[in-house]
C-alpha positions as CSV (number, residue, x, y, z in Angstrom):
1,M,-14.5,-12.1,-48.3
2,Q,-13.0,-15.7,-47.5
3,R,-11.8,-14.8,-44.2
4,E,-15.0,-13.4,-43.1
5,Q,-16.9,-16.8,-44.1
6,K,-14.5,-18.6,-42.3
7,D,-15.1,-16.8,-39.2
8,Q,-18.9,-17.1,-39.6
9,R,-18.4,-21.0,-39.9
10,E,-16.0,-21.0,-36.7
11,H,-18.5,-18.9,-35.0
12,R,-21.5,-21.5,-36.1
13,A,-19.4,-24.1,-35.0
14,Q,-18.9,-22.8,-31.5
15,D,-22.4,-22.1,-31.2
16,D,-23.3,-25.8,-32.3
17,D,-20.7,-27.1,-29.7
18,D,-22.3,-24.6,-27.1
19,G,-25.8,-25.8,-27.7
20,A,-24.7,-29.4,-27.5
21,R,-23.3,-28.9,-24.4
22,M,-26.1,-27.0,-23.0
23,E,-28.5,-29.4,-24.1
24,Q,-26.5,-32.4,-22.5
25,S,-25.9,-30.7,-19.2
26,V,-29.5,-29.7,-18.8
27,R,-30.7,-33.5,-19.6
28,L,-28.4,-34.8,-17.2
29,C,-29.5,-32.5,-14.6
30,W,-32.9,-32.8,-15.1
31,S,-32.5,-36.8,-14.9
32,A,-30.7,-36.3,-11.5
33,L,-33.5,-34.1,-10.2
34,R,-36.2,-36.4,-11.4
35,S,-34.2,-39.2,-9.7
36,C,-34.4,-37.1,-6.5
37,Q,-38.0,-36.5,-6.8
38,R,-38.6,-40.5,-7.1
39,V,-37.2,-41.4,-3.8
40,G,-38.9,-38.4,-2.3
41,I,-36.1,-35.8,-1.3
42,L,-37.3,-32.4,-2.8
43,K,-41.1,-33.2,-2.8
44,R,-40.9,-34.1,0.9
45,S,-38.6,-31.1,1.5
46,A,-40.8,-28.7,-0.1
47,R,-43.8,-29.8,1.8
48,E,-42.3,-30.0,5.4
49,Q,-39.6,-26.9,5.1
50,W,-41.3,-24.5,2.9
51,E,-44.8,-24.1,4.6
52,S,-44.2,-20.8,5.7
53,K,-42.5,-18.0,4.2
54,D,-39.9,-17.6,6.8
55,A,-38.7,-20.8,6.5
56,F,-38.2,-20.9,2.9
57,K,-36.4,-17.4,3.3
58,L,-34.3,-19.3,5.5
59,T,-33.7,-22.2,3.5
60,Q,-32.6,-19.7,0.6
61,W,-30.4,-17.6,2.7
62,R,-28.4,-20.4,3.5
63,G,-28.5,-22.2,0.0
64,D,-27.0,-18.4,-1.2
65,G,-24.0,-18.9,0.8
66,L,-23.2,-22.3,0.1
67,L,-23.7,-21.8,-3.3
68,A,-21.3,-18.9,-3.6
69,C,-18.5,-21.6,-2.0
70,T,-19.4,-24.6,-3.8
71,M,-19.3,-22.8,-7.1
72,R,-16.1,-21.4,-6.4
73,R,-14.7,-24.7,-5.7
74,H,-16.3,-26.6,-8.6
75,V,-15.1,-23.7,-11.1
76,A,-11.7,-23.7,-9.6
77,Q,-11.5,-27.8,-10.0
78,S,-12.9,-27.8,-13.8
79,C,-11.2,-24.6,-15.1
80,A,-7.5,-25.0,-12.9
81,G,-4.8,-24.5,-15.3
82,K,-7.0,-23.8,-18.4
83,M,-8.1,-20.1,-17.3
84,H,-6.8,-16.9,-15.8
85,L,-7.7,-16.3,-12.1
86,S,-9.5,-13.2,-13.2
87,E,-11.5,-15.1,-15.9
88,M,-12.4,-17.8,-13.3
89,A,-13.9,-15.1,-11.1
90,R,-16.0,-13.7,-13.8
91,L,-17.2,-16.9,-14.7
92,E,-18.0,-17.8,-10.8
93,R,-20.0,-14.7,-11.0
94,A,-21.9,-15.4,-14.2
95,C,-22.8,-19.2,-12.6
96,I,-24.4,-17.6,-9.4
97,S,-26.0,-14.7,-10.9
98,S,-30.1,-14.6,-10.9
99,Q,-29.9,-14.7,-14.8
100,A,-28.1,-17.9,-15.0
101,L,-30.1,-19.4,-11.9
102,S,-33.6,-18.6,-13.3
103,Q,-32.5,-19.9,-16.8
104,V,-31.6,-23.2,-15.1
105,F,-34.8,-23.5,-13.3
106,Q,-36.7,-22.9,-16.6
107,E,-34.5,-25.4,-18.5
108,V,-34.5,-28.5,-16.1
109,Q,-38.4,-27.8,-15.6
110,L,-38.0,-27.3,-11.6
111,D,-41.5,-26.1,-11.3
112,Y,-43.1,-29.3,-12.3
113,I,-40.4,-31.1,-9.8
114,L,-41.0,-28.8,-7.0
115,E,-44.9,-28.5,-8.0
116,R,-44.0,-24.7,-7.6
117,T,-44.1,-21.8,-10.1
118,G,-42.1,-18.5,-9.9
119,A,-43.4,-15.6,-11.4
120,T,-40.4,-13.4,-11.5
121,A,-36.4,-14.1,-12.2
122,R,-35.9,-13.6,-8.3
123,A,-38.4,-15.7,-7.3
124,R,-37.1,-19.0,-9.7
125,A,-33.4,-17.9,-8.3
126,D,-34.5,-18.0,-4.7
127,M,-35.9,-21.4,-5.4
128,V,-32.7,-22.9,-7.1
129,E,-30.7,-21.6,-4.1
130,A,-33.4,-23.3,-1.7
131,V,-32.9,-26.7,-3.7
132,V,-29.1,-26.5,-3.6
133,W,-29.0,-26.3,0.4
134,E,-31.7,-29.2,0.7
135,L,-29.4,-31.4,-1.7
136,N,-26.5,-30.6,0.3
137,Q,-28.4,-31.6,3.3
138,H,-29.5,-34.9,2.3
139,Q,-25.8,-35.5,0.6
140,Q,-24.6,-35.2,4.4
141,D,-27.0,-37.7,6.1
142,H,-25.0,-41.1,6.2
143,A,-27.9,-42.9,7.3
144,H,-31.5,-43.2,5.8
145,R,-34.4,-41.8,8.2
146,D,-37.9,-41.3,8.0
147,G,-38.6,-44.0,5.8
148,L,-35.7,-42.7,2.9
149,R,-33.5,-45.0,1.2
150,E,-30.0,-46.2,2.1
151,D,-28.4,-44.4,-0.9
152,T,-30.1,-41.0,-0.6
153,P,-26.7,-39.4,0.1
154,A,-25.4,-40.6,-3.2
155,I,-28.5,-39.8,-5.1
156,A,-28.5,-36.1,-3.7
157,G,-24.5,-35.6,-4.2
158,H,-24.9,-37.0,-7.9
159,A,-28.0,-34.2,-8.5
160,L,-25.8,-31.4,-6.8
161,E,-22.9,-32.1,-8.9
162,R,-25.3,-32.1,-12.3
163,L,-27.0,-28.9,-10.8
164,L,-23.4,-27.3,-10.8
165,D,-22.4,-28.6,-14.1
166,A,-25.6,-26.9,-15.6
167,L,-25.1,-23.6,-14.2
168,M,-21.4,-23.6,-15.2
169,T,-22.8,-24.4,-18.8
170,V,-25.3,-21.5,-18.5
171,G,-22.7,-19.0,-17.0
172,R,-20.4,-19.8,-19.8
173,Q,-22.8,-18.8,-22.4
174,I,-23.8,-15.7,-20.4
175,L,-20.0,-14.6,-20.7
176,R,-19.8,-15.4,-24.5
177,D,-22.9,-13.4,-25.3
178,A,-22.2,-10.4,-22.8
179,P,-20.9,-7.4,-25.0
180,T,-17.0,-6.9,-24.6
181,Y,-15.7,-3.3,-24.5
182,S,-12.3,-3.0,-26.0
183,R,-9.9,0.0,-25.6
184,G,-11.7,3.4,-26.7
185,K,-15.1,1.4,-27.4
186,A,-17.6,1.6,-24.7
187,E,-21.0,2.2,-26.1
188,G,-23.4,1.9,-23.6
189,V,-21.2,1.5,-20.5
190,T,-23.0,4.6,-19.1
191,K,-26.4,3.7,-19.6
192,S,-27.0,0.7,-17.0
193,R,-24.9,0.1,-13.7
194,E,-24.5,-3.7,-14.6
195,Q,-22.9,-2.4,-18.0
196,A,-20.5,-0.4,-15.9
197,L,-19.6,-2.7,-13.5
198,M,-18.9,-5.2,-16.2
199,W,-16.6,-2.9,-17.8
200,L,-14.8,-2.5,-14.2
201,R,-14.7,-6.5,-14.1
202,Q,-12.7,-6.9,-17.0
203,Y,-9.6,-4.9,-15.4
204,Q,-9.9,-6.8,-12.0
205,A,-6.5,-8.3,-11.1
206,A,-5.8,-11.2,-8.8
207,A,-5.3,-11.1,-5.3
208,E,-1.9,-11.9,-5.4
209,D,-0.8,-9.2,-7.8
210,Q,1.3,-6.7,-6.5
211,I,1.5,-4.5,-9.3
212,F,-2.1,-2.4,-9.8
213,T,-3.3,0.7,-10.7
214,H,-6.9,1.4,-8.6
215,S,-8.2,-0.3,-5.6
216,S,-11.5,-0.6,-3.7
217,M,-11.8,0.3,0.0
218,F,-14.7,-2.8,0.0
219,G,-11.8,-5.1,-0.8
220,R,-13.1,-8.6,-2.0
221,A,-16.6,-7.4,-1.2
222,D,-16.8,-5.0,-3.9
223,H,-19.1,-6.2,-7.1
224,A,-16.6,-5.2,-9.6
225,S,-13.6,-6.8,-8.4
226,M,-13.4,-10.4,-6.3
227,S,-9.7,-9.2,-4.9
228,G,-10.4,-5.6,-4.7
229,K,-7.7,-4.5,-7.0
230,F,-7.7,-3.2,-10.5
231,C,-5.3,-3.0,-13.5
232,I,-7.0,-0.4,-15.7
233,P,-4.4,0.8,-18.7
234,D,-3.1,4.4,-18.4
235,D,-4.0,5.3,-21.8
236,A,-5.9,8.6,-22.6
237,Q,-9.3,6.8,-23.7
238,T,-9.2,4.0,-21.4
239,Q,-8.8,6.6,-18.3
240,R,-11.7,8.9,-19.9
241,I,-13.8,5.7,-20.0
242,L,-13.1,4.9,-16.4
243,R,-13.8,8.6,-15.5
244,E,-17.4,8.6,-17.1
245,I,-18.1,5.5,-15.5
246,I,-17.2,6.8,-12.0
247,G,-19.4,10.1,-12.7
248,Y,-22.4,8.1,-14.1
249,L,-22.3,5.7,-10.8
250,Y,-22.1,8.9,-8.6
251,E,-25.0,10.3,-10.5
252,Q,-26.9,7.1,-9.8
253,Q,-26.7,7.7,-6.2
254,C,-24.3,4.5,-5.9
255,P,-21.0,6.0,-5.9
256,R,-17.6,3.7,-6.0
257,C,-14.9,3.8,-3.1
258,F,-11.8,3.8,-5.3
259,V,-8.4,4.7,-4.6
260,E,-6.0,5.7,-7.4
261,M,-2.4,4.1,-7.0
262,S,0.5,6.8,-7.4
263,T,3.3,6.5,-9.7
264,P,6.5,7.1,-8.8
265,L,6.3,10.8,-9.7
266,H,3.1,12.4,-9.1
267,P,1.5,16.0,-7.9
268,L,2.1,17.1,-4.5
269,I,-1.1,15.8,-2.6
270,E,-2.0,17.1,0.8
271,D,-4.8,15.9,3.4
272,I,-5.9,18.5,5.6
273,D,-7.8,16.9,8.6
274,I,-9.4,18.4,11.7
275,L,-11.7,16.6,14.2
276,G,-14.7,18.4,15.7
277,S,-17.5,18.1,17.9
278,A,-19.0,14.8,18.7
279,D,-22.6,16.4,19.0
280,V,-24.8,14.9,15.8
281,G,-26.5,18.2,15.7
282,D,-23.3,20.2,14.9
283,V,-21.8,20.8,11.5
284,P,-18.1,20.3,10.3
285,P,-15.5,22.9,11.6
286,D,-14.7,24.1,8.2
287,D,-14.9,28.0,9.1
288,I,-12.0,27.1,12.1
289,L,-9.4,27.6,9.4
290,P,-7.9,31.3,9.0
291,D,-8.6,33.2,5.7
292,S,-4.7,32.9,5.4
293,F,-4.2,29.6,5.8
294,F,-4.0,28.7,2.1
295,P,-2.1,31.6,1.2
296,R,0.4,31.2,4.0
297,R,0.5,27.6,2.7
298,A,1.5,28.7,-0.6
299,E,4.0,31.0,0.6
300,V,5.8,28.2,2.2
301,L,5.7,25.9,-1.1
302,H,7.0,29.1,-3.2
303,S,9.9,29.3,-0.5
304,L,10.6,25.5,-1.4
305,F,9.9,25.6,-5.2
306,P,11.4,29.1,-6.0
307,G,11.1,28.0,-9.8
308,I,7.4,28.5,-9.8
309,E,6.2,31.8,-10.7
310,T,2.2,30.8,-9.9
311,L,1.0,27.8,-7.9
312,E,-2.3,25.9,-9.0
313,L,-4.4,24.4,-6.6
314,S,-7.2,22.0,-7.1
315,M,-9.3,21.6,-4.0
316,F,-11.6,18.7,-3.0
317,T,-13.7,18.4,0.3
318,A,-15.1,15.3,2.1
319,S,-16.0,17.1,5.5
320,G,-18.7,15.4,7.4
321,W,-19.8,12.9,10.0
322,S,-16.7,10.2,10.4
323,T,-17.9,7.0,11.3
324,D,-14.5,5.7,12.4
325,Y,-14.3,8.6,15.2
326,A,-17.8,9.3,15.9
327,R,-17.5,13.0,15.2
328,W,-17.6,15.5,12.5
329,K,-14.4,15.8,10.4
330,T,-13.4,18.4,8.2
331,S,-11.2,17.1,5.4
332,F,-9.8,18.9,2.5
333,H,-7.9,17.2,-0.3
334,L,-5.3,19.2,-2.0
335,V,-3.6,18.8,-5.4
336,W,-1.0,20.9,-6.2
337,N,-0.9,20.4,-9.9
338,N,2.3,22.1,-11.3
339,I,4.7,20.7,-8.2
340,I,5.9,17.1,-9.3
341,V,7.4,15.2,-6.2
342,D,8.2,11.6,-5.3
343,T,7.6,10.0,-1.8
344,P,10.9,11.4,0.0
345,L,10.7,14.6,-1.4
346,A,7.0,14.9,-0.5
347,A,7.9,13.8,3.1
348,A,10.6,16.6,3.3
349,V,8.3,19.0,1.9
350,R,5.5,18.1,5.0
351,V,8.4,18.4,7.5
352,S,9.4,22.0,6.6
353,T,5.8,23.2,6.4
354,I,4.9,21.9,9.8
355,E,8.3,23.7,11.0
356,V,7.3,27.0,9.6
357,F,3.6,26.9,10.7
358,K,5.0,26.0,14.4
359,K,6.8,29.3,14.4
360,M,4.1,31.5,13.1
361,K,2.7,33.2,16.4
362,D,0.0,34.8,15.2
363,Y,-1.4,31.3,14.7
364,A,-1.3,30.6,18.5
365,G,-5.0,31.1,19.0
366,F,-5.8,28.7,15.7
367,Y,-3.7,25.9,17.5
368,K,-5.3,26.5,20.8
369,E,-8.9,26.2,19.4
370,L,-7.7,23.1,17.5
371,S,-6.7,21.3,20.7
372,E,-10.1,22.6,22.3
373,L,-12.0,20.9,19.5
374,D,-10.3,17.6,20.0
375,S,-7.2,16.7,22.0
376,R,-6.0,14.7,19.2
377,N,-5.7,18.0,16.9
378,S,-2.3,19.0,16.3
379,L,-0.2,20.3,13.5
380,E,1.3,16.6,12.8
381,T,-2.4,15.6,12.1
382,L,-3.8,18.6,10.6
383,F,-0.9,17.9,7.8
384,D,-2.0,14.4,7.6
385,V,1.1,11.8,6.9
386,T,-1.1,9.6,5.4
387,A,-0.9,11.3,2.0
388,V,2.9,10.7,2.0
389,R,3.0,7.0,3.3
390,A,-0.3,5.6,1.5
391,G,1.1,6.3,-2.1
392,S,-2.5,6.7,-2.9
393,F,-5.3,9.1,-3.4
394,R,-9.0,8.5,-3.0
395,M,-10.7,9.8,-6.4
396,P,-13.5,12.5,-6.6
397,F,-17.0,11.3,-6.6
398,N,-15.9,8.3,-4.6
399,D,-17.3,7.4,-1.4
400,K,-15.5,6.3,1.7
401,V,-16.2,2.8,3.7
402,F,-16.6,2.3,7.5
403,R,-14.7,-1.0,7.1
404,P,-16.2,-3.0,10.3
405,F,-19.8,-3.0,8.7
406,H,-18.7,-2.4,5.0
407,R,-21.0,0.5,4.3
408,R,-20.6,3.7,2.8
409,E,-20.0,6.7,5.1
410,S,-21.9,9.0,2.9
411,R,-19.2,11.4,2.6
412,P,-18.1,11.5,-1.0
413,L,-14.8,13.6,-2.5
414,L,-16.3,16.5,-4.3
415,P,-14.6,19.6,-5.6
416,V,-14.4,22.8,-4.4
417,G,-12.5,24.8,-7.0
418,V,-9.4,25.9,-8.6
419,F,-7.1,28.3,-6.9
420,C,-3.8,30.1,-8.3
421,F,-1.2,31.9,-6.0
422,P,0.9,34.2,-7.8
423,R,4.6,34.8,-6.0
424,T,4.2,38.4,-5.9
425,P,0.4,39.2,-5.8
426,P,-1.3,42.6,-5.3
427,D,-2.3,41.7,-1.8
428,Y,-1.2,38.2,-0.7
429,S,-2.9,38.0,2.8
430,N,-6.7,38.9,2.0
431,G,-7.9,35.6,0.9
432,A,-7.9,32.2,-0.1
433,G,-5.9,33.0,-3.5
434,H,-7.5,34.0,-6.7
435,F,-10.4,31.9,-7.7
436,L,-10.2,30.5,-10.8
437,L,-12.9,27.7,-11.3
438,G,-15.9,26.8,-9.2
439,P,-17.4,23.1,-8.8
440,D,-20.0,23.6,-11.6
441,D,-17.2,25.0,-14.2
442,L,-15.7,21.6,-15.1
443,S,-17.2,18.4,-15.6
444,K,-16.7,15.1,-13.7
445,V,-14.1,13.8,-15.8
446,E,-12.3,17.0,-16.0
447,W,-12.1,16.9,-12.2
448,L,-11.1,13.2,-12.0
449,E,-8.5,14.3,-14.8
450,R,-7.1,17.1,-12.3
451,A,-7.2,14.9,-9.4
452,S,-5.3,11.8,-10.9
453,V,-1.7,11.1,-9.4
454,R,-0.9,8.9,-12.0
455,M,2.1,10.3,-14.1
456,P,3.8,7.5,-16.2
457,D,5.6,9.7,-18.7
458,Q,6.7,12.0,-15.9
459,T,10.6,11.8,-15.5
460,E,11.5,14.8,-13.2
461,V,10.6,16.2,-9.9
462,T,10.1,20.1,-9.4
463,P,13.8,21.5,-8.3
464,F,13.3,22.0,-4.8
465,V,15.4,24.1,-2.2
466,P,15.1,23.2,1.6
467,M,14.2,25.8,4.2
468,L,17.2,27.6,5.7
469,K,15.9,26.8,8.9
470,K,16.2,24.2,11.6
471,P,13.9,21.1,10.7
472,P,11.9,20.0,13.4
473,P,12.6,16.7,15.8
474,P,10.7,13.5,14.7
475,S,7.5,13.8,16.5
476,K,5.3,11.0,17.6
477,A,2.5,11.4,15.1
478,E,5.0,10.5,12.6
479,G,6.2,6.8,14.5
480,G,8.2,8.2,17.0
481,K,12.0,8.2,16.2
482,S,13.3,9.0,12.9
483,K,13.6,5.9,10.5
484,V,16.9,7.1,9.5
485,A,18.6,8.0,12.9
486,S,17.4,4.5,14.4
487,L,18.5,1.7,12.1
488,S,16.4,-0.9,13.6
489,S,13.3,-1.5,15.9
490,L,13.6,-5.4,15.9
491,S,11.1,-7.7,17.8
492,F,12.4,-9.6,20.8
493,R,11.2,-12.6,19.3
494,K,13.7,-12.6,16.4
495,S,16.8,-14.7,16.9
496,H,20.3,-12.6,17.7
497,K,21.4,-14.1,14.1
498,D,18.1,-12.8,12.2
499,K,18.3,-9.2,14.0
500,A,22.1,-9.0,12.7
501,K,21.0,-9.8,9.5
502,E,18.6,-7.1,9.4
503,A,20.3,-4.6,11.2
504,K,23.2,-5.1,8.4
505,L,20.3,-4.5,5.9
506,R,19.2,-1.3,7.6
507,W,22.8,-0.1,8.0
508,D,23.4,-0.8,3.9
509,A,20.3,0.7,2.8
510,E,20.9,3.9,5.4
511,Q,24.7,4.4,4.1
512,R,23.8,4.0,0.4
513,C,20.7,6.7,0.9
514,R,23.1,9.0,2.3
515,R,25.8,8.9,-0.3
516,R,25.5,10.2,-4.1
517,F,28.2,10.6,-7.0
518,W,29.3,13.8,-8.5
519,P,31.1,13.3,-11.6
520,G,32.7,16.9,-11.9
521,T,35.2,18.6,-9.6
522,V,34.5,19.9,-5.9
523,E,34.8,23.7,-6.9
524,E,31.8,23.0,-9.3
525,F,29.9,20.9,-6.9
526,K,30.1,24.4,-4.2
527,R,29.0,26.6,-7.1
528,I,26.3,24.6,-7.7
529,L,25.0,24.1,-4.1
530,D,25.5,28.1,-3.6
531,E,23.2,28.7,-6.6
532,K,20.5,26.4,-5.8
533,L,20.6,28.4,-2.4
534,D,20.4,31.8,-4.1
535,D,23.9,32.4,-2.7
536,E,25.8,33.0,-6.1
537,N,28.8,34.5,-4.3
538,G,29.0,31.9,-1.7
539,W,29.1,34.3,1.5
540,N,26.7,32.2,3.8
541,S,28.6,29.1,3.0
542,T,32.0,27.5,4.1
543,F,34.1,25.0,1.9
544,M,37.0,23.6,3.9
545,R,39.4,20.6,3.3
546,L,39.5,17.7,5.8
547,Q,42.3,15.7,7.3
548,A,42.2,12.4,5.8
549,S,44.1,9.3,7.1
550,D,43.9,7.5,3.7
551,G,45.9,10.6,1.8
552,K,42.5,11.4,-0.1
553,S,41.2,14.8,-0.7
554,R,37.8,15.4,1.1
555,W,36.0,18.6,1.2
556,L,33.2,19.9,3.7
557,W,30.3,22.2,2.5
558,S,27.9,23.8,5.2
559,N,25.6,27.0,5.4
560,R,25.3,29.0,8.0
561,R,21.6,29.2,7.2
562,L,21.0,25.4,6.5
563,K,21.4,22.9,9.1
564,G,23.5,20.1,8.4
565,A,26.5,19.4,6.3
566,I,27.9,17.8,2.7
567,E,31.2,16.0,2.5
568,I,32.7,15.4,-0.8
569,S,36.0,13.2,-2.0
570,A,37.8,15.0,-4.8
571,D,39.2,11.5,-5.6
572,N,35.7,9.2,-6.3
573,G,33.3,11.9,-6.6
574,E,31.5,10.7,-3.0
575,V,28.8,12.6,-1.7
576,F,28.0,12.0,1.7
577,I,25.3,13.9,3.5
578,R,25.6,14.8,7.2
579,G,23.1,15.9,10.0
580,N,20.1,14.5,11.8
581,A,17.4,12.4,10.1
582,E,15.5,15.4,8.9
583,Q,18.4,17.4,7.8
584,Q,19.4,14.5,5.8
585,M,16.2,14.5,4.2
586,C,16.3,17.8,3.0
587,L,19.9,17.8,1.8
588,I,19.4,14.5,-0.1
589,E,16.6,16.0,-1.9
590,L,18.8,19.0,-2.6
591,T,21.7,17.2,-3.9
592,K,19.6,14.6,-6.1
593,Q,18.5,17.4,-8.5
594,F,22.3,17.6,-10.0
595,T,24.2,14.2,-8.6
596,E,23.6,10.6,-9.4
597,E,22.9,7.4,-7.3
598,W,26.3,6.2,-5.6
599,T,27.1,2.7,-6.6
600,G,30.7,2.4,-4.7
601,A,31.4,0.6,-1.8
602,I,30.0,1.6,1.6
603,P,31.7,1.1,5.0
604,T,31.0,-1.7,7.1
605,P,29.7,-0.8,10.9
606,T,31.8,-1.5,13.6
607,K,31.5,-4.2,16.6
608,K,30.2,-1.5,18.8
609,T,28.0,-0.1,16.0
610,K,26.6,-3.5,15.3
611,A,25.5,-4.1,19.0
612,L,24.0,-0.9,19.4
613,K,21.9,-1.2,16.3
614,I,21.0,-4.8,17.2
615,V,19.9,-4.2,21.0
616,G,18.6,-0.9,20.4
617,K,20.7,0.9,22.9
618,K,22.0,4.6,22.7
619,P,25.7,5.7,23.2
620,R,26.0,7.6,26.5
621,A,26.4,11.4,25.8
622,K,29.5,12.8,26.5
623,S,29.3,15.7,28.9
624,T,30.1,19.2,27.6
625,S,30.7,21.1,31.0
626,P,34.2,22.0,32.3
627,P,35.7,19.1,34.1
628,R,36.1,18.9,37.9
629,T,39.9,19.6,38.7
630,T,39.9,18.2,42.3
631,S,37.5,17.8,45.2
632,V,40.2,19.4,47.7
633,P,38.2,22.3,49.6
634,V,39.0,26.0,48.2
635,A,41.0,27.3,51.2
636,R,43.5,24.3,50.7
637,R,43.6,24.8,47.1
638,R,44.7,28.3,47.8
639,E,47.3,27.3,50.3
640,A,48.7,24.7,47.8
641,S,48.6,27.2,45.1
642,T,50.5,30.0,46.8
643,K,53.2,27.6,47.8
644,S,53.7,26.5,44.3
645,D,54.0,30.1,43.3
646,M,56.5,30.9,45.9
647,S,58.5,27.9,45.1
648,N,58.7,29.1,41.2
649,P,58.9,32.7,41.2
650,G,60.0,32.8,37.6
651,N,56.8,31.2,36.5
652,S,54.6,34.2,35.3
653,D,51.7,32.1,34.4
654,S,50.8,31.6,38.2
655,E,49.2,35.1,38.6
656,G,46.2,33.5,40.7
657,P,45.1,30.4,42.2
658,R,43.5,28.6,39.7
659,P,42.9,24.8,39.0
660,G,43.3,25.4,35.2
661,R,44.0,28.2,32.2
662,L,42.5,29.5,29.2
663,I,44.4,28.9,26.1
664,R,44.0,29.5,22.4
665,V,44.0,26.6,20.4
666,W,44.0,26.3,16.5
667,R,40.3,24.9,15.4
668,P,40.4,23.7,11.8
669,S,36.4,24.8,11.6
670,A,37.8,28.2,12.4
671,G,40.3,28.4,9.4
672,L,43.7,29.4,10.0
673,T,43.2,33.1,10.5
674,S,41.4,32.9,13.7
675,A,41.5,31.0,17.1
676,R,38.9,30.6,19.5
677,P,39.8,30.0,23.4
678,V,38.7,26.7,24.8
679,W,38.8,26.0,28.2
680,S,41.8,23.4,29.3
681,A,43.4,22.5,32.9
682,D,46.9,22.0,33.4
683,R,48.1,18.3,33.5
684,D,49.0,18.8,36.9
685,A,45.4,18.8,37.9
686,G,45.1,15.6,36.8
687,C,42.7,16.3,33.8
688,G,45.0,17.5,31.0
689,S,44.5,14.2,29.1
690,V,40.6,14.7,29.6
691,E,40.8,18.2,28.1
692,R,42.5,16.7,25.2
693,R,40.1,14.3,24.6
694,R,37.6,17.2,25.0
695,W,39.2,19.0,22.3
696,S,38.6,16.3,19.7
697,H,35.2,16.2,20.8
698,A,34.8,19.6,20.4
699,G,36.4,19.7,17.0
700,L,35.3,17.8,14.0
701,R,35.7,14.5,15.2
702,A,32.9,15.3,17.5
703,E,30.4,16.3,14.2
704,G,31.3,12.8,12.7
705,V,33.8,14.4,10.3
706,G,37.1,12.6,11.5
707,S,38.3,9.8,9.6
708,R,37.5,7.0,11.8
709,A,33.6,8.4,12.6
710,R,33.3,9.1,8.6
711,Y,34.2,5.5,7.7
712,G,32.4,3.8,11.0
713,K,36.1,2.2,12.5
């Protein structure tokens, strides 16, 4: 009881202080504006410039823009170091609101000073904005004109400062009297648009904040945030309030344009985009997708994630007229709810999917029709890479923004339904899967929950098995060369020292990414890898010991159905991934499931490697064709060979005039029980040393397994 009485006394004291501050600021503003009236500033301006409606609207429009900039500077000077940036932004918005402008108009009796009345709050606010512009114009006049006094600029500047102080005092009072919504308590936020926006403003983040949960496509032009960023807690109650507000604003025909930033682990999301006709009278090409498209997509996912018996898909659509492309666009947003991925795994899934769809011969007509619709349509654009790279997902019931003009496209993201795809259905190719729920079967809050890409409590990704086929080369749609294969694409404007530093950082990042740590034995490592690929007996894999100059024990694992290889050291548990960029991507995701991050040392690049990485050159490819033995004509070569045979009758190998001979060489990659013929020329022909080097190129060293290629020395 005593505590409640104490709180009441503190509130009364605060109200008394606010009232006294309000009374003082209003009195000073009224006195300054009366001084302007005496010297004929505002009265003269009202008579000369406000005679017509167009002249007044122009003055008010100028004052509106000037007031926003001036008030922001005034709040920053008055509250710097005392308030957080987000609180300062809220105060600035409250000070220039129609409510604050109308209240100041009435408190300082501007109707008496201007000899003009305002019937509505909007009309009174417009007059205050016009006054701000007139005071600023007179403040910038450095010499008296038209009979005005010499101290007119000083009087106008003083009046403008007092007017800003009065607006700031009123803005503070508006914020103090405004309802605050704590977590779990949001009564009334879905009763008016202003209250909903006010709830969002309390979670706006600063422009320099790097960590935020939501952002607006409007950026700084969004009405609910000065920075376009929000940091909204992930607890269930706050998220439910947010989803209720988004659904309410969509029903009020003023949808937001929010995207949700994904957590490190999130459901697998995909964008299916197709550009259509440029004819305004046409419709989006949604019907161009074959009926078996989504079941085929599910089949690929079943092969990549064999541990899931039934895939669940939440489908949304944003098809419509795209102002960015000036044509119709089909856009489906897919959320595979029971597949949990991170960014590298999502990229590996996309690469594997595109490779499988490229080899579907029955889809050749579909691909041709895509290119006929628009030359920019391809498999790479069909499975849009933005869903992998952006790290965000547009929330349902939110519209898209046409950025040049900051207006909505009228293409909101709306639900289509929920589908399930069993691994072994009765008839898997007769439609779009098993239909579970329609767009009207769930509420807007439930649809927003199904589309959420924030899972802060998730700690593990879904077990992944790479496709046992060769991944595709990097395409131009994905940025040209692979980031893993090419370490640096440095600007020529940078100095050589900066290029070398960046190349070293990229080298270290690549080498550490390609390494993992295995604490067990090499036999256990091979067994787990084979089990992950459904090869429990190890019939499709090879595991052989490598020669090492440092005396360590290293083994190489490979699978005949999977491109790339994995090297493991039995001494320190180092796992090294081999292959091109896409093969590395799949094998890294495979080993991530049972290995740990590598924290040991990494090799340093050689001088040649450094030069190639900095300049961006490629090493010359070695020729794989048999070497030329001589340039002597065939007839003369036969004659010389015949003479050699006659002079050496005991040589049984010289059965015919040939420049070289076939020998059997023991290759480590073939084991010790078999050999394969490799072309080799005699040293007498002048190319024996070349063939010895070629044997090394054809063996393990050419694949990067030798000790020098292994450690970059």
